N, C-alpha and C positions, 0 to 999 in steps of 0.2 A: 450591411456589407454585401456587395454583389459577388457571389462566388461563381467563378467560371469553370466550366467542365469541358472535357474532350468532346469534339464533334463526332467522334466515332464510337466511343464507349461510355461516355458520361462520367468518366473518372475525373476527380478534382484535379485541375491544372495547378502546377507549381512552377518553380523557376526553370525546370527542365523542359518546358513546353516547346513544341516545334510548330513553326508556321509553314503551312503548305498553301499553294495556290490551286483552288478547286473552282472550276467554272468562272475563272477570272476574278475570284474574290479570295482574300486571305482567310484561312481557317486555322484555328489552333487545335492541336492534338497533343496527347500526353507522351507519345513515344513514336519511334520510327515504324513500329508494327502497325499502329493506327494510321500513320501517314500513308503507308503502303496500301492499306485497305481502302482508304479514300481515293487514292490515285487509281487503283484498279477498278473501283466502282465507277469513277468518272470515265475511264477508258471504255468500260463495258457499256455504259449508258450512251456514249457517243457512237459506238459501233452499232448499237441497236437502232438508233435513230437514222443511220445511214443505210440500213438494209432495205432493198426494194420490197414493195408490198406492204410495208408498215406505215399506216397513215394515222 
């Protein structure tokens, strides 16, 4: 059996999983706290790639 885990914390996913869109792809997480962490990480990554002087 293929066990699925949270994309943020590796916790085993159950029926309460949350689907978030990160980088244009659906990602499953175990709770709203992990969803918020991934959204913030994506936001930070996008901001870092837009800063001048970073190639």
